[in-house]
Each structure stands twice: as structure tokens, then as C-alpha cells.
C-alpha positions as CSV (number, residue, x, y, z in Angstrom):
1,M,34.5,31.4,-49.2
2,S,35.0,28.0,-51.0
3,T,33.8,24.7,-49.6
4,S,37.3,23.7,-48.6
5,E,37.7,27.0,-46.8
6,H,34.4,26.5,-45.0
7,I,35.6,23.1,-43.8
8,K,39.0,24.5,-42.7
9,E,37.2,27.2,-40.7
10,I,34.8,24.7,-39.1
11,D,37.8,22.4,-38.2
12,R,39.6,25.4,-36.7
13,V,36.7,26.3,-34.5
14,L,35.9,22.6,-33.5
15,G,39.5,22.2,-32.4
16,G,39.3,25.3,-30.3
17,A,37.0,26.3,-27.4
18,A,33.7,25.0,-28.9
19,T,32.0,22.9,-26.3
20,G,28.5,21.6,-25.4
21,R,25.7,22.7,-27.7
22,D,28.1,24.8,-29.9
23,A,30.0,21.7,-30.8
24,V,26.8,20.0,-31.9
25,V,26.0,23.0,-34.1
26,L,29.4,23.0,-35.7
27,E,29.4,19.2,-36.3
28,S,26.1,19.7,-38.1
29,W,27.7,22.5,-40.2
30,K,30.5,20.2,-41.2
31,R,28.0,17.5,-42.2
32,C,26.1,20.0,-44.3
33,V,29.2,20.8,-46.3
34,E,30.9,17.4,-46.5
35,V,27.9,15.1,-46.7
36,H,25.1,17.1,-48.1
37,G,27.1,19.5,-50.3
38,L,25.3,22.6,-49.1
39,D,26.6,26.2,-49.3
40,P,25.9,28.5,-46.4
41,T,26.4,31.6,-48.6
42,R,23.7,30.6,-51.0
43,P,20.1,31.4,-49.7
44,N,17.8,28.4,-49.9
45,P,14.1,29.2,-49.4
46,A,11.9,27.1,-47.2
47,H,10.9,23.9,-48.8
48,I,7.1,23.0,-48.5
49,V,6.2,19.5,-49.7
50,T,3.2,19.1,-52.1
51,A,-0.3,18.5,-50.7
52,T,-0.1,14.8,-51.8
53,K,3.2,14.3,-50.0
54,L,1.9,16.1,-46.9
55,R,-1.1,13.8,-46.9
56,E,1.1,10.7,-47.0
57,H,3.3,12.0,-44.1
58,R,0.2,12.9,-42.0
59,E,-1.4,9.5,-42.7
60,Q,1.7,7.7,-41.5
61,S,1.8,9.9,-38.4
62,E,-2.0,9.9,-37.8
63,R,-1.9,8.0,-34.5
64,L,1.0,10.1,-33.1
65,I,-0.8,13.3,-34.1
66,A,-4.0,12.2,-32.3
67,I,-2.1,11.4,-29.1
68,A,0.1,14.5,-29.2
69,R,-2.6,17.0,-30.1
70,S,-4.0,17.6,-26.6
71,G,-0.5,18.2,-25.3
72,L,0.4,20.5,-28.2
73,K,-2.7,22.6,-27.5
74,T,-1.8,22.9,-23.9
75,L,1.7,24.0,-24.7
76,F,0.5,26.5,-27.3
77,R,-1.8,28.1,-24.8
78,Q,1.2,28.6,-22.6
79,V,3.3,30.4,-25.2
80,V,0.8,32.0,-27.6
81,G,1.3,35.5,-26.1
82,Q,5.0,35.3,-26.8
83,K,4.5,35.0,-30.6
84,Y,5.8,31.4,-30.7
85,V,4.9,28.9,-33.4
86,L,4.5,25.2,-32.6
87,L,5.5,22.5,-35.1
88,L,5.3,18.7,-34.9
89,A,7.6,17.1,-37.5
90,D,7.8,13.4,-38.3
91,Q,11.0,11.3,-38.2
92,K,11.8,12.5,-41.8
93,G,11.6,16.2,-40.8
94,V,8.3,17.1,-42.4
95,T,5.9,19.2,-40.4
96,V,2.7,17.2,-39.9
97,D,1.0,19.4,-37.3
98,Y,1.1,23.1,-36.7
99,F,-0.1,25.8,-34.3
100,G,0.5,29.5,-35.1
101,D,-1.0,32.9,-35.3
102,P,-3.3,33.0,-38.4
103,S,-2.6,36.7,-38.9
104,C,1.1,35.9,-39.5
105,E,0.4,32.9,-41.8
106,S,2.1,34.4,-44.9
107,A,5.4,35.2,-43.0
108,L,5.3,31.9,-41.3
109,R,5.0,30.0,-44.5
110,D,7.8,31.9,-46.1
111,A,10.0,31.1,-43.1
112,G,9.1,27.4,-43.2
113,L,7.3,27.5,-39.9
114,Y,4.2,26.0,-41.5
115,L,2.4,22.7,-42.2
116,G,4.3,20.6,-44.8
117,S,7.7,22.3,-44.4
118,D,10.7,20.0,-44.7
119,W,13.3,20.6,-42.0
120,S,15.5,17.6,-42.7
121,E,19.2,18.4,-42.5
122,D,20.0,17.6,-46.1
123,I,17.3,20.1,-47.2
124,A,17.5,22.9,-44.6
125,G,21.0,22.5,-43.4
126,T,21.7,23.0,-39.6
127,C,18.3,23.6,-38.0
128,G,16.4,22.6,-34.9
129,V,14.4,19.7,-36.4
130,G,17.2,18.3,-38.5
131,S,19.9,18.4,-35.8
132,C,17.5,16.8,-33.3
133,I,16.8,13.9,-35.7
134,V,20.5,13.3,-36.1
135,T,21.5,13.6,-32.4
136,G,18.3,12.5,-30.6
137,E,18.9,15.4,-28.2
138,A,16.8,18.5,-27.2
139,M,18.4,21.8,-28.2
140,T,18.0,25.3,-29.3
141,I,19.3,26.4,-32.8
142,H,19.4,30.1,-32.4
143,Q,19.7,32.7,-35.3
144,T,23.2,32.3,-36.8
145,D,23.4,28.8,-35.6
146,H,21.3,28.0,-38.6
147,F,23.4,27.0,-41.7
148,D,21.2,28.6,-44.2
149,V,21.1,32.4,-44.2
150,T,17.3,32.3,-45.0
151,H,16.8,30.9,-41.5
152,T,19.1,33.2,-39.4
153,P,16.3,35.4,-38.0
154,L,14.7,32.3,-36.4
155,S,15.2,30.8,-33.0
156,C,14.1,27.1,-32.9
157,T,13.9,25.0,-29.8
158,V,13.3,21.3,-30.2
159,A,12.9,18.0,-28.3
160,P,12.8,14.5,-29.7
161,I,9.8,12.1,-29.3
162,F,10.6,8.4,-29.2
163,D,8.3,5.5,-29.7
164,T,7.9,2.7,-27.2
165,N,10.8,0.7,-28.9
166,G,13.2,3.5,-28.4
167,L,13.2,4.8,-32.0
168,L,12.8,8.5,-32.8
169,S,9.4,9.0,-34.3
170,A,8.9,12.8,-34.2
171,V,10.3,16.2,-33.2
172,L,8.5,18.9,-31.3
173,D,9.6,22.4,-32.3
174,I,8.7,25.7,-30.7
175,S,10.0,28.6,-32.8
176,L,10.1,32.4,-33.1
177,L,10.1,34.3,-36.4
178,R,12.4,36.9,-34.8
179,S,14.3,36.7,-31.5
180,P,16.4,39.7,-30.6
181,Q,17.3,38.1,-27.3
182,P,20.4,36.0,-26.8
183,K,20.3,32.3,-27.0
184,V,20.0,31.9,-23.2
185,S,16.6,33.6,-23.4
186,Q,15.2,30.3,-24.8
187,S,16.0,28.3,-21.7
188,L,12.4,28.3,-20.5
189,A,11.2,27.3,-24.0
190,L,13.7,24.4,-23.9
191,Q,12.3,23.1,-20.6
192,L,8.7,23.5,-21.8
193,V,9.3,21.5,-25.0
194,K,11.2,18.8,-23.2
195,A,8.4,18.4,-20.7
196,S,5.8,18.2,-23.4
197,A,7.7,15.6,-25.4
198,R,8.1,13.5,-22.2
199,R,4.3,13.7,-21.6
200,I,3.5,12.7,-25.2
201,E,5.8,9.7,-24.9
202,L,4.1,8.7,-21.7
203,A,0.6,9.1,-23.1
204,N,1.7,7.0,-26.1
205,L,3.1,4.2,-23.9
206,M,-0.1,4.2,-21.7
207,A,-2.3,4.0,-24.7
208,M,-0.4,1.2,-26.4
209,M,0.2,-0.9,-23.2
210,R,-3.3,-0.8,-21.6
211,S,-3.2,-4.5,-21.1
212,E,0.2,-4.7,-19.5
213,W,1.9,-3.6,-16.3
214,V,3.4,-0.1,-16.5
215,L,6.0,1.0,-14.0
216,R,6.4,4.8,-13.8
217,F,9.3,6.3,-11.8
218,S,10.8,9.6,-10.8
219,H,13.5,11.1,-8.6
220,M,10.9,13.4,-6.9
221,P,8.1,11.7,-5.0
222,E,5.8,14.8,-5.1
223,L,5.8,14.5,-9.0
224,L,5.6,10.8,-9.3
225,D,1.8,10.3,-9.6
226,V,1.2,13.5,-11.6
227,D,4.2,14.0,-13.9
228,P,6.7,11.1,-13.7
229,E,10.1,11.3,-15.4
230,A,9.9,7.9,-17.1
231,A,8.0,4.7,-17.5
232,V,8.5,1.1,-18.8
233,A,5.8,-1.4,-19.8
234,L,6.1,-5.1,-18.8
235,D,4.6,-8.4,-19.8
236,G,3.3,-10.9,-17.4
237,S,6.8,-12.4,-16.9
238,G,8.3,-9.0,-16.0
239,N,10.1,-8.5,-19.4
240,I,10.3,-5.0,-20.8
241,L,7.8,-4.5,-23.7
242,G,8.3,-0.7,-24.2
243,M,9.6,2.4,-22.6
244,T,9.9,6.2,-22.7
245,N,13.2,7.8,-23.7
246,G,13.6,9.0,-20.1
247,A,13.5,5.4,-19.0
248,A,16.1,4.4,-21.6
249,R,18.4,7.1,-20.3
250,I,17.9,6.2,-16.6
251,L,18.4,2.5,-17.3
252,G,21.4,3.2,-19.5
253,R,23.1,5.3,-16.8
254,A,22.6,2.5,-14.3
255,T,23.9,-0.3,-16.5
256,G,26.4,1.4,-18.9
257,I,24.2,0.6,-21.9
258,D,23.9,3.4,-24.5
259,W,20.3,4.7,-24.4
260,R,20.4,5.1,-28.2
261,H,20.3,1.3,-28.6
262,G,16.8,0.9,-27.5
263,E,16.6,-2.6,-28.8
264,M,18.9,-3.7,-26.0
265,F,16.3,-2.9,-23.4
266,I,13.3,-4.5,-25.1
267,G,12.7,-8.1,-23.9
268,Q,15.1,-7.8,-20.9
269,P,13.7,-8.7,-17.5
270,L,12.9,-5.8,-15.1
271,S,15.2,-7.5,-12.5
272,S,18.2,-6.8,-14.9
273,F,17.8,-3.1,-14.1
274,F,15.9,-2.9,-10.8
275,E,16.1,-4.8,-7.6
276,L,12.5,-5.9,-8.0
277,T,10.5,-8.4,-10.1
278,I,7.0,-8.4,-11.5
279,D,5.7,-9.9,-8.3
280,D,6.9,-6.8,-6.4
281,L,4.9,-4.3,-8.4
282,P,1.7,-4.5,-6.2
283,N,4.0,-3.0,-3.5
284,V,4.4,0.2,-5.4
285,T,0.8,0.9,-6.5
286,R,-1.1,3.9,-5.2
287,A,-2.3,1.8,-2.3
288,K,0.9,2.9,-0.6
289,P,2.0,6.5,0.2
290,T,4.3,7.9,-2.4
291,E,7.3,8.3,-0.1
292,E,7.1,4.6,0.8
293,R,7.4,3.4,-2.9
294,V,11.2,3.5,-3.1
295,I,12.7,1.3,-5.8
296,Y,16.4,0.6,-6.4
297,L,18.4,0.4,-9.6
298,R,21.1,-2.2,-9.9
299,D,23.7,0.4,-9.3
300,G,22.2,1.2,-5.9
301,S,20.6,4.5,-6.8
302,A,17.0,5.1,-5.6
303,L,13.9,6.2,-7.3
304,F,10.2,6.4,-6.4
305,G,7.9,4.0,-8.3
306,H,4.3,3.9,-9.3
307,A,3.0,0.6,-10.7
308,I,-0.2,0.5,-12.7
309,C,-1.7,-2.9,-13.1
310,P,-3.0,-4.2,-16.5
311,Q,-6.5,-3.1,-17.4
312,R,-7.4,-6.6,-18.4
313,S,-6.1,-7.9,-15.0
314,A,-7.9,-5.2,-13.1
315,N,-11.2,-6.0,-14.9
316,A,-10.7,-9.7,-14.4
317,L,-9.9,-9.1,-10.7
318,I,-13.0,-6.9,-10.2
319,S,-15.1,-9.6,-11.9
320,A,-13.5,-12.4,-9.9
321,R,-13.9,-10.6,-6.6
322,S,-17.4,-9.5,-7.4
323,G,-18.3,-13.1,-7.9
324,L,-16.9,-14.1,-4.5
325,P,-19.1,-14.5,-1.5
326,A,-19.0,-11.5,0.8
327,P,-17.4,-13.4,3.8
328,L,-14.4,-14.4,1.6
329,Q,-14.1,-10.9,0.0
330,A,-13.8,-9.5,3.6
331,L,-10.6,-11.4,4.3
332,S,-8.1,-9.2,2.4
333,G,-7.4,-6.0,0.6
334,D,-5.0,-6.0,-2.4
335,D,-2.8,-8.9,-1.5
336,P,-2.5,-11.2,-4.6
337,E,-1.7,-14.3,-2.6
338,M,-4.8,-13.8,-0.4
339,R,-6.9,-13.2,-3.5
340,L,-5.8,-16.5,-5.0
341,L,-6.6,-18.2,-1.8
342,E,-10.1,-16.6,-1.6
343,R,-10.9,-17.8,-5.2
344,K,-9.7,-21.3,-4.4
345,A,-11.7,-21.4,-1.1
346,A,-14.8,-20.3,-2.9
347,K,-14.6,-23.2,-5.3
348,L,-13.9,-25.7,-2.5
349,A,-16.6,-24.4,-0.1
350,S,-19.6,-26.2,-1.5
351,G,-18.2,-29.7,-1.8
352,A,-17.7,-32.3,0.9
353,M,-14.0,-32.5,0.4
354,P,-12.0,-32.0,3.6
355,I,-9.7,-29.0,3.7
356,L,-6.4,-28.5,5.7
357,I,-5.6,-24.9,6.4
358,R,-1.9,-24.2,7.0
359,G,-0.4,-21.1,8.5
360,E,1.6,-19.7,11.5
361,T,-0.2,-19.1,14.7
362,G,-2.5,-16.1,14.6
363,V,-2.7,-15.7,10.8
364,G,-6.5,-16.2,10.8
365,K,-7.1,-19.9,10.1
366,E,-10.3,-20.1,12.0
367,R,-11.5,-16.8,10.4
368,L,-11.0,-18.4,7.0
369,A,-12.8,-21.6,8.1
370,R,-15.8,-19.5,9.3
371,A,-15.8,-17.5,6.1
372,I,-16.0,-20.8,4.1
373,H,-18.8,-22.0,6.4
374,A,-20.7,-18.7,5.9
375,T,-20.8,-19.3,2.2
376,R,-22.6,-22.6,2.6
377,N,-26.2,-23.2,3.9
378,K,-27.0,-20.6,6.5
379,G,-28.3,-21.7,9.9
380,K,-26.2,-24.9,10.0
381,P,-23.9,-25.6,12.9
382,F,-20.2,-24.5,13.0
383,V,-18.6,-26.7,15.6
384,P,-15.0,-25.8,16.6
385,V,-12.8,-28.3,18.4
386,N,-9.5,-27.1,19.9
387,C,-7.4,-30.2,19.7
388,A,-4.7,-28.6,21.8
389,A,-6.9,-27.5,24.6
390,I,-8.9,-30.7,25.3
391,P,-7.1,-33.2,27.6
392,E,-6.2,-36.5,26.0
393,A,-8.5,-38.4,28.4
394,L,-11.5,-36.4,27.3
395,M,-10.8,-36.0,23.6
396,E,-12.6,-39.1,22.4
397,A,-15.7,-38.5,24.6
398,E,-15.8,-34.9,23.4
399,L,-15.8,-35.9,19.7
400,F,-17.9,-39.1,19.8
401,G,-20.0,-38.7,23.0
402,S,-20.2,-40.4,26.3
403,T,-22.4,-43.3,27.4
404,G,-23.3,-41.9,30.8
405,T,-21.3,-44.3,33.0
406,H,-19.9,-41.4,35.0
407,G,-22.5,-38.8,34.2
408,P,-25.3,-37.9,31.8
409,T,-25.3,-39.3,28.3
410,R,-23.9,-36.6,25.9
411,H,-23.9,-36.5,22.1
412,G,-20.4,-35.9,20.6
413,L,-19.3,-32.8,18.8
414,I,-19.1,-34.7,15.5
415,E,-22.8,-35.7,15.7
416,T,-23.6,-32.1,16.7
417,A,-22.0,-30.8,13.5
418,N,-24.3,-32.9,11.3
419,G,-25.4,-30.8,8.3
420,G,-22.7,-28.1,9.0
421,M,-19.0,-27.9,9.6
422,L,-16.6,-29.5,12.0
423,F,-13.6,-27.3,12.6
424,L,-10.6,-29.2,14.0
425,D,-8.2,-26.6,15.2
426,E,-4.5,-27.6,15.6
427,I,-5.1,-31.1,14.4
428,G,-1.4,-31.9,15.0
429,D,-2.1,-31.9,18.7
430,M,-4.7,-34.6,18.5
431,P,-3.8,-37.7,20.6
432,S,-2.7,-40.7,18.7
433,S,-5.3,-42.8,20.6
434,V,-8.1,-40.7,19.0
435,Q,-6.6,-40.5,15.5
436,S,-7.7,-44.0,14.5
437,R,-11.4,-43.5,15.4
438,L,-11.4,-40.1,13.6
439,L,-10.0,-41.8,10.5
440,R,-12.8,-44.4,10.6
441,F,-15.4,-41.7,10.8
442,L,-13.8,-39.8,7.8
443,S,-13.6,-43.0,5.8
444,E,-17.2,-44.2,6.5
445,G,-18.9,-40.9,7.1
446,E,-21.0,-42.3,9.9
447,V,-21.1,-42.7,13.7
448,Q,-22.9,-44.9,16.1
449,P,-25.5,-42.8,17.9
450,L,-25.8,-43.3,21.7
451,G,-28.6,-45.7,22.5
452,S,-28.9,-46.9,19.0
453,H,-27.7,-50.1,17.2
454,M,-27.9,-48.5,13.8
455,P,-25.1,-46.3,12.4
456,L,-26.0,-42.7,11.5
457,K,-24.9,-41.3,8.2
458,L,-23.6,-37.7,8.7
459,N,-23.2,-34.9,6.2
460,I,-20.3,-32.8,7.6
461,K,-17.7,-30.5,6.0
462,V,-14.4,-31.1,7.9
463,I,-11.8,-28.3,8.0
464,S,-8.7,-28.8,10.0
465,T,-5.8,-26.4,10.7
466,S,-2.2,-26.7,11.9
467,H,0.7,-24.4,12.4
468,R,3.0,-27.5,12.7
469,D,4.8,-29.3,10.0
470,I,2.4,-32.3,9.7
471,E,4.5,-34.0,7.1
472,Q,7.5,-34.1,9.5
473,M,5.2,-35.5,12.2
474,V,4.0,-38.2,9.8
475,S,7.6,-39.1,9.0
476,E,8.4,-39.3,12.7
477,G,5.4,-41.5,13.4
478,R,3.6,-38.9,15.5
479,F,0.7,-38.5,13.2
480,R,-1.1,-41.2,11.1
481,Q,-0.2,-41.0,7.4
482,D,-3.6,-42.3,6.3
483,L,-5.4,-39.7,8.5
484,F,-3.2,-36.9,7.1
485,F,-4.3,-37.8,3.5
486,R,-7.9,-37.9,4.6
487,L,-7.7,-34.5,6.2
488,A,-5.5,-32.9,3.5
489,A,-7.6,-33.7,0.5
490,T,-6.7,-30.1,-0.4
491,T,-4.7,-27.5,1.3
492,L,-5.1,-23.7,1.8
493,A,-1.9,-21.8,2.9
494,I,-2.4,-18.4,4.6
495,P,0.7,-16.2,4.3
496,P,2.1,-14.7,7.5
497,L,1.3,-11.1,8.3
498,R,4.9,-9.9,7.5
499,E,4.6,-11.2,3.9
500,R,1.1,-9.7,3.2
501,R,1.0,-6.7,0.8
502,D,-2.3,-5.4,2.2
503,F,-1.0,-4.5,5.6
504,D,-2.4,-0.9,5.4
505,W,-5.8,-2.2,4.5
506,L,-5.8,-4.8,7.2
507,L,-4.6,-2.3,9.9
508,D,-7.3,0.2,9.0
509,Q,-10.0,-2.6,9.0
510,L,-9.0,-3.9,12.4
511,L,-8.7,-0.4,13.9
512,R,-12.3,0.4,12.8
513,Q,-13.5,-2.9,14.2
514,R,-11.8,-2.5,17.5
515,T,-13.0,1.1,18.0
516,V,-16.5,0.9,16.5
517,A,-18.1,1.3,19.9
518,L,-16.0,4.3,20.8
519,P,-17.1,7.9,20.1
520,D,-14.0,9.0,18.3
521,V,-12.6,8.0,14.9
522,Y,-9.1,6.8,15.5
523,R,-6.1,6.9,13.1
524,F,-2.4,6.2,13.2
525,T,0.2,8.8,12.5
526,T,2.6,8.1,9.6
527,A,5.4,7.3,12.1
528,A,3.3,4.9,14.0
529,R,2.1,3.2,10.9
530,M,5.6,2.8,9.5
531,E,6.8,1.3,12.8
532,L,4.0,-1.3,12.7
533,K,4.7,-2.2,9.1
534,H,8.3,-2.9,9.8
535,R,7.7,-5.3,12.7
536,T,8.1,-9.1,12.2
537,W,4.7,-10.1,13.8
538,P,5.5,-13.6,15.0
539,G,1.9,-13.6,16.5
540,N,0.5,-12.4,13.2
541,I,-3.0,-10.9,13.2
542,R,-3.7,-12.0,16.7
543,E,-0.7,-10.0,17.9
544,L,-1.7,-7.0,15.7
545,I,-5.1,-6.9,17.3
546,N,-3.6,-6.9,20.8
547,T,-1.2,-4.1,19.7
548,I,-4.1,-2.0,18.4
549,D,-6.1,-2.5,21.6
550,V,-3.2,-1.4,23.8
551,A,-2.4,1.6,21.5
552,V,-6.0,2.8,21.6
553,A,-6.0,2.5,25.4
554,L,-2.7,4.4,25.8
555,S,-3.5,7.2,23.3
556,A,-4.6,10.5,24.8
557,T,-6.5,11.5,21.6
558,E,-7.9,9.8,18.6
559,V,-4.5,10.2,16.9
560,I,-2.3,7.2,17.8
561,E,1.3,8.4,18.0
562,L,4.5,6.4,17.9
563,E,4.9,6.5,21.6
564,D,1.4,5.0,22.1
565,L,2.5,1.7,20.6
566,P,3.4,-1.1,22.9
567,A,6.8,-2.9,22.4
568,P,6.7,-6.0,20.3
569,A,5.7,-9.1,22.2
570,L,8.9,-10.8,21.0
571,S,12.0,-8.7,20.3
572,V,13.2,-11.1,17.6
573,M,11.4,-13.4,15.1
574,P,11.3,-17.0,16.5
575,V,13.1,-19.3,14.0
576,G,11.9,-22.6,15.5
577,N,14.2,-25.5,16.4
578,A,16.9,-26.8,14.2
579,T,14.8,-29.8,13.2
580,E,12.0,-27.6,11.9
581,N,14.4,-25.4,10.0
582,D,16.2,-28.3,8.5
583,S,12.9,-29.8,7.4
584,N,11.8,-26.6,5.7
585,L,15.1,-26.3,4.0
586,S,15.0,-29.9,2.8
587,K,11.4,-29.6,1.6
588,L,11.9,-26.4,-0.4
589,E,15.2,-27.6,-1.9
590,T,13.4,-30.8,-3.0
591,V,10.6,-28.9,-4.7
592,L,13.0,-26.6,-6.4
593,K,15.1,-29.5,-7.7
594,I,12.0,-31.3,-9.0
595,C,11.0,-28.1,-10.8
596,G,14.4,-27.6,-12.3
597,W,14.9,-24.5,-10.1
598,N,12.1,-22.8,-12.0
599,I,10.6,-20.4,-9.4
600,S,7.2,-20.0,-11.1
601,R,6.8,-23.8,-11.3
602,A,7.9,-24.3,-7.7
603,A,5.5,-21.6,-6.6
604,R,2.5,-23.3,-8.4
605,R,3.5,-26.6,-6.8
606,L,3.6,-25.1,-3.4
607,G,0.4,-23.1,-3.9
608,V,2.1,-19.8,-3.1
609,N,3.4,-16.6,-4.9
610,R,6.8,-16.4,-6.7
611,S,7.9,-13.7,-4.3
612,T,7.1,-16.0,-1.4
613,V,9.4,-18.6,-2.8
614,H,12.1,-16.0,-3.2
615,R,11.6,-14.8,0.4
616,R,11.8,-18.3,1.8
617,M,14.9,-19.1,-0.2
618,K,16.5,-16.0,1.2
619,R,15.4,-16.8,4.8
620,L,16.7,-20.4,4.6
621,G,19.9,-19.4,2.7
622,I,19.1,-21.4,-0.4
623,Q,20.9,-20.4,-3.6
624,R,20.2,-21.5,-7.1
625,P,23.2,-23.5,-8.5
626,D,25.1,-22.0,-11.3
């Protein structure tokens, strides 16, 4: 049959019922004739490159061979009893690694199933490796699918291996010298070779991106942590640095981008494809159960995610936390905002600089203050003053002492705190009549002791707290501006419980603490834990402690069920009055405008995490202008 007759016959078949994999084979045949000038009736023996050329190809693929070899050995052990041969070809089609039966070495070499064989389409015609290089698809080229009659006894099943930039770098081939079975008999081989290629890509990505975030994902939660479908690597800003081919295909389906154009994914932000940012990745680490790590693509489809933090960040975090005083380390689990707060508190603890701790009621402001105090000189006094609980008529006497006119002479709490810490809880409730005298003490650092004409210089660390908007109170004249600046030399902001990412850790810690004296070891069922995690917690940690105590009391066993949980103290989250909301809205908008609507810059200015800014914008209905 002449070349033109071959082409006519191929065109006739292509225009008929050929579909799926057969169409791929016939398109390859057409290329072999039209482009490469090959003749299917003329036998072409297997082409083995010279030893020098093979060494060059292997040197260029040395890193990939090293990464792939463990997976290839595992795959070969699975199929060795079925007389399969395993080949790893580079992107040019030359076999750079090989596993086969040594007793069949001569026959394998003659068939080209050997180290150094060239399976590029222009040399071997339609074949597994060559067709895979052209199409980028896994497939089986079975017996007479091969263009060259020399190869028609073979059955070759292949899968592509892509590098982290989405470019084809190798082909994994599992072949049989002779396969009397029909093509469908290689379905299992096709699944095995595809799975091995996927794992090699993942191993390569993990090895190359050790210092970056890696997000692995899968449609099946039970396989997520052991054999994920795909993965992407991200830089510190959340932009894609690399990916597996499975990731390119999933992202492509969700966005309409052709997965073959891998360069279109590189450098793009994660948020272009998923409904999450780099700040959300700690929510999908192994700290959470697999079934809770649901992530959504932009098209609305759901996957299960597993985020792996950068090794350098993990080491830095271990180093940073190991250097923290134990009282501060005990405040949180894996919440990044709390970690940042702990490091900042550790640096501020030793100096005399006053600290203002902000946070909603019940978030643990006094606990943080006591942790800071515990990092200083031991044995010194910690003197708490509840500014909201002391009547206005008694406040000054409590702080500065009484002269004994209507009772015994008493030293004030400020003098009692000398050498230690004065903790002013809810400073926003301090009467205006006392604010001026407190300001004088903070300015001068001394008080007039009772019965003495000489002022006493005091060494006191002052920490104050408030759940109120002190700036709003200053603007309304309800709190002295000069006193505010004295108290708020620096600020620590504790996130509310509903925004913390270490809820599971915190829940387990509190449960152990509240039941330590009981004989049983208590635990929550998954349903009960999920219910607690989805509450809004307006009372924060204080409310959580109360809930745990009630649940333990109501539980008939050490396993706390959903029905053992008390109802939320408040059915809806209190949103405050209109003035407070308007103030929060105005303040956040002002900061965002000053920062040019740069979320990262605004977060640094506010001393919070980027995700916190996003949540506050959403809660207050703030939208970035176009």
C-alpha cells in the first residue's frame, strides 16, 4: 500500500466510528505517515542509543530518576510475577531507567524494552511513550495499535510525569513482550501506572517545595492524607509556585483554563481558584479531622484539603515557641494570631512600659496579664483591680489608701503592688474623678505614703484591659485622652473565640482542667464537638468553661453527647448598639483607606491577621472600591 493509500485509509477510519483511544492511535498513525515519513509495512528494529548518548540523557534526568526510583521499585514488585517490564523514559523518549527480568534480557533488548531505547514517535512510530509525549495523556498502545510491525507483539501502558511548572518531563511505561489478551486486559495496568506517576509528581513537588506551603487535595477524605489526588505549592503571599498535573486538571476544569498551559497557573493567587487564601491554610492542617477540611473551588465544587506548612516556618515556629516562657506558651495551640501575640507579650514583659489588653468580654485578658506577670520576677505581687466592681465613692481610697478618718488607716492597692504588677481590669469603667490622680501617678511613678511627708518611688508594671471602645470614649469626653496614651503605650489584642483556629486544642485543654479531679477521662463525641465549634460564643472562653461544666454534670458517662450540651447562653450574637457599630465601621474604613486598601498593610497597622481584617470587613459590610 502506498503512502497516499495509507493516508486515505486512515482518513476513512477517522471519519467513521473511531472514538476515544482509537482516535488517538489513528491520529498518531497519520502523523507518522504525513509528518515523519514512516512506512508501517517496513520493519524498523528497536533503536538503542549509544552509551555516550545514554549517559547524557541519564545525567539530565538524574534528579528525576532518584525521586522516581523508590516508586518504580514498588510498582515493579506489584507486577513482576506477570512478566511486565518497567521503563522510565525522559521527555525525548529515551529510556533512562529500567526494571525487567534478567533472564529475558536479550529478548527485551531486541524489542526495545531496555535501557537506552528510543521510543520517540519519529523513530518508533505510534507507540506508548511517543504518543504519551505528544498528547500528555495516559493510554495503552496494544499490539496492532503500534505503527511498526516490529512492535505489534507488545502491549505498552503509559502515563505522563509532569514537572512542577506543568511541563512534561518523563513517561512511565509498563510493557509486556507478548500479550494474548485483548486490550481491556490492561485496565489494571493503566490504573497502576497512573497512580505511580501521580505519586512521583507529588514526591517531586514535596522535595522541591520544602520551604513553601503545600496544599494537597482529594475528592475522597479517606485518601487525603495518604494518597491525595493533587497538590499545589504556594509562596508566602499565596501565589502558586508549582503543582502536580492532577492539580492543573482540577483547576482547569473549575476555571475553563486548558490544563496543558501550565504557565497560566504559575504565579496566580490561590484565591483565583479556591475560596480561601494563604491565611486560611492553618484551618486545613492535620490538626483538624479530615472530614472537616472541606475546601471549595470557585465553581462551587467541594474537595477535601490538607495543608502542610513550610519546613522553615515550622522550624522557626518551634524555635520561637521554645524560647517563650512557659506561661505564655500555655495560652494557645496552633492559632497564628495568638502565637504572634505571645511573642509580642514576651518582648514587652520585662520592661516598665504600660500595656493595654483589648478584647471582648471573656476572651482571657486577665489570664494573659497573669501570664506576663509570671514571666517576670517570681514572688512579686499581682494586684488586680476590677474598675467596674468598685463603687465610685470607694475607688480612690482603694487605689491610693485611706487616712483613717472613718476607720483604720489602709495602704492603697497601688502601693501594695510595688515591685510587681497592677492589673486594672475594665479601665473604661474607672470614674472620671479618679482618672486625674491615676494619670499623675503614671506620670511621676510615685505616691504619697500614709503618715509620711516624703513621696515614695514605686516600681510597678501596669496592665489595663477593656472590652469597650476606649477611643470612642475619648472622643466623647468620657475618658481622659492623656490617661489613655499613658495606659496604651502598647496594645495587645486577643481575638474572640469564634475567630481562633485552635478551638479543638482549647476545648481539650479546658476539658482536662475542669475534670482533673474526677475519676473518669472525659471526651466529646464528634457531633458534640462540631456543635460547639459552630457556636458564636459571645461570652468567649468564660462561656465555653461554663458550657463544659454543665455538659460534664449532665453527661451520664465519660462520653459527652450532643444532648448533654446546654443551649447557648445567647441565641444570637450581640452586635452592640448602632454607635459602636458605626464607630467600628468608620475606624476600619479609615485604616483601609490610609493603607490604600492593602489588606496586609492594614492588618499590620491594626496588629491582627489578614484573615481577621477580611472577617471584619464582611461582618461590617465593607467592600473594596473598584
